[in-house]
DRENDRENSE-932592 format. One record per residue (C-alpha): chain; residue number from 1; residue in three letters; z negated, x, y. Coordinates in nm, 2 decimals, decimal comma. Each point is the difference from the previous one (the first is absolute). Example, Ala and Ser with C-alpha at 12.3 -4.5 7.8 and 13.67 -1.06 7.14 Angstrom:
<rs>
> A | 1 | ALA | -0,78 | 1,23 | -0,45
> A | 2 | SER | 0,07 | 0,14 | 0,34
</rs>
This chain:
<rs>
> A | 1 | MET | -1,39 | -4,64 | -0,61
> A | 2 | ALA | -0,13 | 0,34 | 0,15
> A | 3 | ILE | -0,09 | 0,28 | -0,15
> A | 4 | ASP | -0,35 | 0,16 | 0,08
> A | 5 | PRO | 0,16 | 0,39 | 0,03
> A | 6 | TYR | -0,37 | 0,17 | -0,05
> A | 7 | ALA | 0,00 | -0,22 | -0,37
> A | 8 | GLY | 0,01 | 0,24 | -0,28
> A | 9 | CYS | -0,04 | 0,33 | 0,21
> A | 10 | ASN | 0,02 | 0,32 | -0,23
> A | 11 | GLU | -0,01 | 0,31 | 0,24
> A | 12 | GLN | -0,02 | 0,24 | -0,29
> A | 13 | ILE | 0,36 | -0,08 | -0,07
> A | 14 | LEU | 0,31 | 0,19 | 0,24
> A | 15 | GLN | 0,18 | -0,24 | 0,15
> A | 16 | GLN | 0,32 | 0,10 | -0,17
> A | 17 | PHE | -0,17 | -0,10 | -0,37
> A | 18 | CYS | -0,06 | -0,33 | 0,15
> A | 19 | THR | 0,06 | -0,33 | -0,13
> A | 20 | PHE | -0,07 | -0,37 | 0,06
> A | 21 | GLU | -0,21 | 0,05 | -0,31
> A | 22 | THR | -0,23 | 0,27 | 0,13
> A | 23 | CYS | -0,01 | 0,03 | 0,36
> A | 24 | CYS | -0,03 | -0,23 | 0,29
> A | 25 | LEU | 0,28 | -0,08 | 0,35
> A | 26 | ALA | -0,24 | 0,25 | 0,18
> A | 27 | GLN | 0,06 | 0,27 | -0,14
> A | 28 | SER | 0,40 | -0,08 | 0,02
> A | 29 | HIS | 0,17 | 0,01 | 0,37
> A | 30 | PHE | -0,09 | -0,30 | 0,12
> A | 31 | LEU | -0,31 | -0,28 | -0,06
> A | 32 | TYR | 0,24 | -0,21 | -0,12
> A | 33 | LEU | 0,31 | -0,07 | -0,25
> A | 34 | PRO | 0,35 | 0,02 | 0,19
> A | 35 | ASN | 0,11 | -0,38 | -0,03
> A | 36 | TYR | 0,30 | 0,00 | -0,22
> A | 37 | GLY | 0,18 | -0,29 | 0,18
> A | 38 | ALA | 0,00 | 0,11 | 0,32
> A | 39 | ASN | 0,10 | 0,30 | -0,05
> A | 40 | MET | 0,28 | -0,06 | -0,23
> A | 41 | PHE | 0,17 | -0,17 | 0,25
> A | 42 | PHE | 0,00 | 0,24 | 0,23
> A | 43 | CYS | 0,13 | 0,21 | -0,20
> A | 44 | ILE | 0,27 | -0,26 | -0,07
> A | 45 | PHE | 0,06 | -0,07 | 0,32
> A | 46 | PHE | 0,05 | 0,33 | 0,14
> A | 47 | ALA | 0,25 | 0,07 | -0,32
> A | 48 | ILE | 0,16 | -0,29 | 0,12
> A | 49 | MET | 0,05 | 0,10 | 0,35
> A | 50 | ILE | 0,19 | 0,32 | -0,05
> A | 51 | LEU | 0,31 | -0,16 | -0,17
> A | 52 | PRO | 0,06 | -0,16 | 0,38
> A | 53 | GLN | -0,06 | 0,27 | 0,16
> A | 54 | ILE | 0,24 | 0,20 | -0,18
> A | 55 | GLY | 0,25 | -0,26 | -0,01
> A | 56 | LEU | -0,05 | -0,04 | 0,43
> A | 57 | GLY | 0,00 | 0,42 | -0,01
> A | 58 | ILE | 0,35 | 0,02 | -0,14
> A | 59 | TYR | 0,16 | -0,32 | 0,14
> A | 60 | TYR | -0,11 | 0,12 | 0,40
> A | 61 | LYS | 0,03 | 0,39 | -0,08
> A | 62 | THR | -0,42 | 0,00 | 0,13
> A | 63 | TRP | -0,04 | 0,36 | -0,22
> A | 64 | GLY | -0,31 | 0,06 | 0,17
> A | 65 | PHE | -0,16 | -0,31 | 0,07
> A | 66 | MET | 0,10 | -0,07 | -0,39
> A | 67 | VAL | -0,19 | 0,32 | -0,18
> A | 68 | SER | -0,28 | -0,03 | 0,26
> A | 69 | MET | -0,08 | -0,34 | -0,15
> A | 70 | ILE | 0,09 | 0,04 | -0,34
> A | 71 | LEU | -0,25 | 0,33 | -0,06
> A | 72 | GLY | -0,24 | -0,21 | 0,22
> A | 73 | LEU | 0,02 | -0,32 | -0,30
> A | 74 | LEU | 0,05 | 0,29 | -0,28
> A | 75 | LEU | -0,36 | 0,08 | 0,09
> A | 76 | GLU | -0,15 | -0,32 | 0,07
> A | 77 | LEU | 0,12 | -0,12 | -0,35
> A | 78 | PHE | -0,12 | 0,32 | -0,17
> A | 79 | GLY | -0,33 | -0,06 | 0,20
> A | 80 | TYR | -0,06 | -0,35 | -0,15
> A | 81 | GLU | 0,14 | 0,10 | -0,34
> A | 82 | SER | -0,27 | 0,22 | 0,00
> A | 83 | ARG | -0,27 | -0,25 | 0,10
> A | 84 | VAL | 0,12 | -0,19 | -0,30
> A | 85 | GLN | -0,05 | 0,28 | -0,18
> A | 86 | ILE | -0,37 | 0,04 | 0,11
> A | 87 | ASN | 0,01 | -0,36 | -0,14
> A | 88 | LEU | -0,01 | 0,09 | -0,31
> A | 89 | ASN | -0,19 | 0,35 | 0,00
> A | 90 | PRO | -0,20 | 0,01 | 0,35
> A | 91 | TRP | -0,12 | 0,37 | -0,10
> A | 92 | GLY | 0,34 | 0,14 | -0,01
> A | 93 | ALA | 0,06 | 0,28 | 0,26
> A | 94 | ASN | 0,37 | 0,03 | 0,00
> A | 95 | PRO | 0,05 | -0,39 | 0,08
> A | 96 | PHE | -0,25 | 0,03 | 0,28
> A | 97 | LEU | 0,13 | 0,31 | 0,12
> A | 98 | LEU | 0,35 | -0,16 | 0,05
> A | 99 | TYR | -0,16 | -0,33 | 0,15
> A | 100 | LEU | -0,15 | 0,18 | 0,24
> A | 101 | ILE | 0,24 | 0,25 | 0,08
> A | 102 | CYS | 0,32 | -0,26 | -0,01
> A | 103 | LEU | -0,17 | -0,30 | 0,18
> A | 104 | THR | -0,12 | 0,26 | 0,27
> A | 105 | ILE | 0,27 | 0,15 | 0,09
> A | 106 | ALA | 0,28 | -0,26 | -0,04
> A | 107 | PRO | 0,00 | -0,19 | 0,30
> A | 108 | VAL | 0,10 | 0,36 | 0,20
> A | 109 | PHE | 0,36 | -0,07 | -0,11
> A | 110 | ILE | 0,02 | -0,34 | 0,09
> A | 111 | ALA | -0,14 | 0,09 | 0,31
> A | 112 | ALA | 0,24 | 0,28 | 0,03
> A | 113 | ALA | 0,34 | -0,27 | -0,05
> A | 114 | ILE | -0,14 | -0,15 | 0,30
> A | 115 | TYR | 0,01 | 0,25 | 0,19
> A | 116 | LEU | 0,37 | 0,03 | -0,12
> A | 117 | CYS | 0,03 | -0,31 | 0,17
> A | 118 | LEU | -0,16 | 0,09 | 0,32
> A | 119 | THR | 0,22 | 0,29 | 0,06
> A | 120 | ARG | 0,30 | -0,24 | -0,01
> A | 121 | VAL | -0,11 | -0,27 | 0,23
> A | 122 | LEU | -0,05 | 0,27 | 0,25
> A | 123 | VAL | 0,38 | 0,09 | 0,01
> A | 124 | LEU | 0,07 | -0,38 | -0,02
> A | 125 | TYR | -0,17 | -0,07 | 0,31
> A | 126 | GLY | 0,03 | 0,28 | 0,17
> A | 127 | LYS | -0,13 | 0,37 | -0,14
> A | 128 | ASP | -0,04 | 0,11 | 0,39
> A | 129 | ILE | -0,25 | -0,27 | 0,07
> A | 130 | SER | -0,23 | 0,10 | -0,26
> A | 131 | ARG | -0,26 | 0,24 | 0,16
> A | 132 | PHE | 0,09 | 0,27 | -0,35
> A | 133 | ALA | 0,34 | 0,06 | -0,15
> A | 134 | PRO | 0,04 | -0,13 | -0,35
> A | 135 | ARG | -0,01 | 0,32 | -0,17
> A | 136 | THR | -0,33 | 0,05 | 0,15
> A | 137 | VAL | -0,11 | -0,34 | -0,04
> A | 138 | ALA | 0,09 | 0,03 | -0,41
> A | 139 | LEU | -0,14 | 0,38 | -0,06
> A | 140 | SER | -0,33 | -0,11 | 0,19
> A | 141 | PHE | -0,05 | -0,28 | -0,24
> A | 142 | MET | 0,15 | 0,17 | -0,31
> A | 143 | LEU | -0,24 | 0,32 | 0,06
> A | 144 | SER | -0,32 | -0,27 | 0,03
> A | 145 | ASP | 0,16 | -0,16 | -0,31
> A | 146 | PHE | -0,02 | 0,36 | -0,17
> A | 147 | LEU | -0,29 | 0,07 | 0,04
> A | 148 | SER | -0,19 | -0,32 | -0,06
> A | 149 | LEU | 0,14 | 0,04 | -0,30
> A | 150 | VAL | -0,09 | 0,34 | -0,11
> A | 151 | PHE | -0,30 | -0,11 | 0,11
> A | 152 | GLN | -0,05 | -0,26 | -0,21
> A | 153 | ALA | 0,16 | 0,11 | -0,29
> A | 154 | ALA | -0,22 | 0,35 | -0,04
> A | 155 | GLY | -0,33 | -0,20 | 0,09
> A | 156 | GLY | 0,08 | -0,25 | -0,29
> A | 157 | ALA | 0,06 | 0,26 | -0,20
> A | 158 | ILE | -0,32 | 0,22 | 0,08
> A | 159 | ALA | -0,23 | -0,34 | -0,01
> A | 160 | ASP | 0,16 | -0,06 | -0,37
> A | 161 | THR | -0,02 | 0,36 | -0,10
> A | 162 | ALA | -0,38 | 0,07 | 0,14
> A | 163 | ASN | -0,27 | 0,06 | -0,25
> A | 164 | THR | -0,29 | -0,06 | 0,29
> A | 165 | THR | -0,07 | -0,28 | 0,20
> A | 166 | SER | 0,02 | 0,18 | 0,30
> A | 167 | ALA | 0,33 | 0,15 | -0,08
> A | 168 | THR | 0,11 | -0,35 | -0,04
> A | 169 | GLN | -0,10 | -0,11 | 0,31
> A | 170 | THR | 0,18 | 0,26 | 0,17
> A | 171 | GLY | 0,34 | -0,07 | -0,19
> A | 172 | ALA | -0,11 | -0,33 | 0,13
> A | 173 | ASN | -0,02 | 0,08 | 0,38
> A | 174 | ILE | 0,33 | 0,21 | -0,03
> A | 175 | MET | 0,18 | -0,32 | -0,12
> A | 176 | ILE | -0,20 | -0,21 | 0,31
> A | 177 | VAL | 0,19 | 0,28 | 0,23
> A | 178 | GLY | 0,34 | -0,12 | -0,14
> A | 179 | LEU | -0,08 | -0,37 | 0,08
> A | 180 | VAL | -0,13 | 0,04 | 0,29
> A | 181 | LEU | 0,26 | 0,20 | 0,15
> A | 182 | GLN | 0,26 | -0,28 | -0,18
> A | 183 | ALA | -0,17 | -0,22 | 0,20
> A | 184 | VAL | 0,02 | 0,17 | 0,34
> A | 185 | SER | 0,34 | 0,06 | -0,07
> A | 186 | LEU | 0,05 | -0,38 | -0,05
> A | 187 | GLY | -0,14 | -0,08 | 0,29
> A | 188 | THR | 0,15 | 0,28 | 0,23
> A | 189 | PHE | 0,33 | -0,17 | -0,17
> A | 190 | LEU | -0,10 | -0,32 | 0,13
> A | 191 | ILE | -0,08 | 0,07 | 0,33
> A | 192 | PHE | 0,31 | 0,24 | 0,07
> A | 193 | CYS | 0,22 | -0,33 | -0,15
> A | 194 | ALA | -0,22 | -0,22 | 0,31
> A | 195 | ASP | 0,11 | 0,27 | 0,27
> A | 196 | PHE | 0,33 | 0,03 | -0,13
> A | 197 | ALA | 0,04 | -0,38 | 0,03
> A | 198 | TRP | -0,12 | 0,01 | 0,36
> A | 199 | ARG | 0,20 | 0,23 | 0,08
> A | 200 | CYS | 0,32 | -0,16 | -0,12
> A | 201 | SER | -0,11 | -0,29 | 0,21
> A | 202 | LYS | 0,06 | 0,19 | 0,28
> A | 203 | SER | 0,27 | 0,20 | -0,05
> A | 204 | VAL | 0,38 | -0,05 | -0,05
> A | 205 | LEU | 0,04 | -0,03 | -0,37
> A | 206 | ASN | 0,33 | 0,16 | -0,24
> A | 207 | ASP | 0,27 | -0,20 | 0,13
> A | 208 | ASP | 0,19 | 0,06 | -0,31
> A | 209 | PRO | 0,18 | -0,33 | -0,11
> A | 210 | GLU | -0,11 | 0,07 | -0,33
> A | 211 | ALA | -0,39 | 0,08 | 0,06
> A | 212 | VAL | -0,02 | -0,30 | 0,23
> A | 213 | ARG | 0,16 | -0,21 | -0,27
> A | 214 | THR | -0,24 | 0,12 | -0,24
> A | 215 | ARG | -0,31 | -0,01 | 0,24
> A | 216 | GLY | 0,09 | -0,38 | 0,03
> A | 217 | ARG | 0,00 | -0,08 | -0,36
> A | 218 | MET | -0,31 | -0,19 | -0,09
> A | 219 | LEU | 0,02 | 0,16 | -0,35
> A | 220 | PHE | -0,09 | 0,32 | 0,19
> A | 221 | LYS | -0,25 | -0,13 | 0,21
> A | 222 | VAL | -0,20 | -0,14 | -0,30
> A | 223 | SER | 0,06 | 0,34 | -0,20
> A | 224 | MET | -0,15 | 0,17 | 0,36
> A | 225 | GLY | -0,31 | -0,24 | 0,00
> A | 226 | GLY | -0,03 | 0,08 | -0,43
> A | 227 | LEU | -0,03 | 0,35 | 0,08
> A | 228 | LEU | -0,30 | -0,02 | 0,19
> A | 229 | PHE | -0,14 | -0,23 | -0,25
> A | 230 | ALA | 0,03 | 0,21 | -0,24
> A | 231 | THR | -0,10 | 0,29 | 0,19
> A | 232 | VAL | -0,34 | -0,19 | 0,09
> A | 233 | THR | -0,06 | -0,10 | -0,37
> A | 234 | ILE | 0,03 | 0,34 | -0,07
> A | 235 | LEU | -0,24 | 0,11 | 0,27
> A | 236 | ILE | -0,24 | -0,25 | -0,16
> A | 237 | ARG | 0,03 | 0,19 | -0,33
> A | 238 | SER | -0,08 | 0,36 | 0,11
> A | 239 | ILE | -0,30 | -0,13 | 0,17
> A | 240 | PHE | -0,12 | -0,19 | -0,23
> A | 241 | ARG | 0,10 | 0,32 | -0,28
> A | 242 | ALA | -0,18 | 0,22 | 0,29
> A | 243 | ALA | -0,35 | -0,20 | -0,02
> A | 244 | GLU | 0,02 | -0,11 | -0,33
> A | 245 | LEU | -0,04 | 0,44 | -0,07
> A | 246 | SER | -0,23 | 0,06 | 0,25
> A | 247 | GLY | -0,26 | -0,21 | -0,19
> A | 248 | GLY | 0,03 | 0,22 | -0,28
> A | 249 | PHE | 0,13 | -0,07 | -0,35
> A | 250 | HIS | -0,34 | -0,16 | -0,08
> A | 251 | GLY | 0,08 | -0,22 | 0,30
> A | 252 | THR | 0,00 | -0,41 | 0,06
> A | 253 | LEU | 0,41 | 0,03 | 0,10
> A | 254 | TRP | 0,05 | 0,23 | -0,27
> A | 255 | ASN | -0,15 | -0,23 | -0,27
> A | 256 | ASN | 0,13 | -0,33 | 0,15
> A | 257 | GLU | 0,36 | -0,08 | -0,19
> A | 258 | THR | 0,05 | -0,31 | 0,18
> A | 259 | ASP | 0,02 | 0,20 | 0,37
> A | 260 | PHE | 0,18 | 0,27 | -0,16
> A | 261 | LEU | 0,29 | -0,23 | -0,12
> A | 262 | ILE | 0,03 | -0,21 | 0,33
> A | 263 | LEU | -0,05 | 0,25 | 0,22
> A | 264 | ASP | 0,22 | 0,29 | -0,16
> A | 265 | GLY | 0,22 | -0,18 | -0,29
> A | 266 | ALA | 0,08 | -0,27 | 0,22
> A | 267 | MET | 0,04 | 0,14 | 0,36
> A | 268 | ILE | 0,26 | 0,24 | -0,13
> A | 269 | ALA | 0,19 | -0,27 | -0,20
> A | 270 | LEU | 0,04 | -0,20 | 0,30
> A | 271 | ALA | 0,08 | 0,32 | 0,17
> A | 272 | VAL | 0,29 | 0,03 | -0,27
> A | 273 | ILE | 0,09 | -0,39 | 0,02
> A | 274 | CYS | 0,13 | 0,04 | 0,35
> A | 275 | LEU | 0,15 | 0,35 | -0,04
> A | 276 | THR | 0,24 | -0,16 | -0,26
> A | 277 | ALA | 0,04 | -0,35 | 0,10
> A | 278 | LEU | 0,08 | 0,11 | 0,36
> A | 279 | HIS | 0,19 | 0,32 | -0,14
> A | 280 | PRO | 0,09 | 0,21 | 0,29
> A | 281 | GLY | 0,36 | 0,04 | -0,12
> A | 282 | ALA | 0,05 | -0,34 | -0,01
> A | 283 | ALA | -0,20 | -0,03 | 0,34
> A | 284 | PHE | 0,19 | 0,27 | 0,20
> A | 285 | GLY | 0,35 | -0,01 | -0,14
> A | 286 | GLY | 0,26 | 0,21 | 0,02
> A | 287 | GLN | -0,24 | 0,18 | 0,27
> A | 288 | TRP | -0,21 | 0,16 | -0,24
> A | 289 | ASN | 0,21 | 0,29 | -0,05
> A | 290 | ALA | 0,13 | -0,04 | 0,34
> A | 291 | ALA | -0,37 | 0,04 | 0,09
> A | 292 | ASN | -0,01 | 0,31 | -0,15
> A | 293 | TRP | -0,16 | 0,33 | 0,14
> A | 294 | SER | -0,05 | 0,34 | -0,14
> A | 295 | PHE | -0,28 | 0,26 | -0,05
> A | 296 | ARG | 0,21 | 0,29 | 0,15
> A | 297 | LYS | -0,04 | 0,06 | 0,35
> A | 298 | ALA | 0,26 | -0,07 | 0,25
> A | 299 | LYS | 0,17 | 0,28 | 0,13
> A | 300 | THR | 0,02 | 0,13 | 0,37
> A | 301 | VAL | 0,31 | 0,03 | 0,16
> A | 302 | ALA | -0,01 | 0,38 | 0,02
> A | 303 | GLU | -0,06 | -0,01 | -0,38
> A | 304 | VAL | 0,31 | -0,17 | -0,02
> A | 305 | LYS | 0,18 | 0,20 | 0,23
> A | 306 | ALA | -0,12 | 0,31 | -0,18
> A | 307 | GLU | 0,11 | -0,16 | -0,36
> A | 308 | LYS | 0,37 | -0,11 | 0,11
> A | 309 | PRO | 0,25 | 0,23 | -0,15
> A | 310 | ALA | 0,25 | 0,20 | 0,28
> A | 311 | SER | 0,31 | -0,22 | 0,14
> A | 312 | THR | 0,32 | 0,07 | -0,06
> A | 313 | SER | 0,09 | 0,18 | 0,32
> A | 314 | ALA | -0,28 | 0,26 | -0,02
> A | 315 | TRP | 0,11 | 0,07 | -0,34
> A | 316 | TYR | 0,37 | 0,07 | 0,14
> A | 317 | SER | -0,12 | 0,20 | 0,30
> A | 318 | PRO | 0,02 | 0,37 | 0,01
> A | 319 | SER | -0,33 | 0,04 | -0,03
> A | 320 | GLY | -0,01 | -0,23 | -0,33
> A | 321 | MET | 0,11 | 0,09 | -0,36
> A | 322 | TRP | 0,39 | -0,07 | 0,02
> A | 323 | GLY | -0,02 | 0,17 | 0,33
> A | 324 | LYS | -0,17 | 0,31 | -0,24
> A | 325 | MET | 0,22 | -0,04 | -0,27
> A | 326 | ARG | 0,29 | 0,04 | 0,21
> A | 327 | GLY | -0,14 | 0,28 | 0,17
> A | 328 | SER | -0,07 | 0,20 | -0,31
> A | 329 | LYS | 0,37 | -0,06 | -0,14
> A | 330 | ALA | 0,15 | 0,13 | 0,33
</rs>
C-alpha cells in the first residue's frame, strides 16, 4: 500500500525531532519509505561477495584488485545498511549522510579494480602496441578516479549539512561534477580498450609462450568480456546518478526507488558478479604477476651508467683508491 508522503505534515517540528506520529515523509529525505526487503537484500548480497574476493585475492595474490574490490563492497554494504536504517527512521541525518556518500563513491573503487586489470592486459598482449605505457594509463585513470571521489564525497557532505536550499543544491552540483567525471573516465576507458583491440589486430603480439597460452584460454577471453560488461554497468549507473541528482532532491528520479534499485543497485551487483565469477586471478593464471609493472619511471641509459659502481680495474689503477693508498705509504 502506497503511503501519502504529504499526510500528517507538521512544519513546526524540526526534522531531527520528527517521528511517524508527528511528521510526514515529505519532511524527510525522500517522498517514499525505502523498501526494507530490497535494501536488506543488497546489504546481504554485498556482504557475502566480500568473502570470495578475500579468498580469491589471497589465493591468486591479486592484492591491488582485492583491496579495491573490498573497499567498494564495504561502502556498498554500509550504504544499503544505511537505507535500511532510513526505513526505520526516515528523518535521521546520520544514516542519510552515510547512504549518500557511501553509495555514491563505492563504484569508484570497483572501477579502479577494472583499471588495474587493463594495465596487465596491455603487458600480456604487448605494452608497445598501446598508445600509452601501462604506467601512464594507470596514473591517468586513477587520478580521474581520485578526483571523482573527492568531488562526490565533498558534495555529499555539503548537501547533507547545508541549512539552505541553495547550499543543498550546491552540494548536489558538486556531486554531479564527480559523477560526470566518472562517466567520462569510464567512457574514455571503453574507447581506449576498443583502440587497443584494433591495434592488436594489426600488430605482432607478445610471443612469450606463457602469454600466448593465457590469451588462448577460454576463461581469459570470457573474463575480458566480463570486464567490459562490468564497465558498461558502472557507466550506466554513473549516468543515472548524475541525472538523478541534476533533478534535485525533490525531483522525480530522486524520489523513485524502483529506478534507483535497478539502475544503481542491480547495475553494481551485476558488475560485482562478473568481477567475482570471472576473477582476473583465475583468468590470468600465473600471468597476473608476470604482467606486473611499476609506478616508477624507467631509467635512461645515462642514469644507469651514472649509478654503476666503478670497475675493479679502475679501483686498482694508479689514479684509483688502491693506487693512492700505495703512494701514501711510499
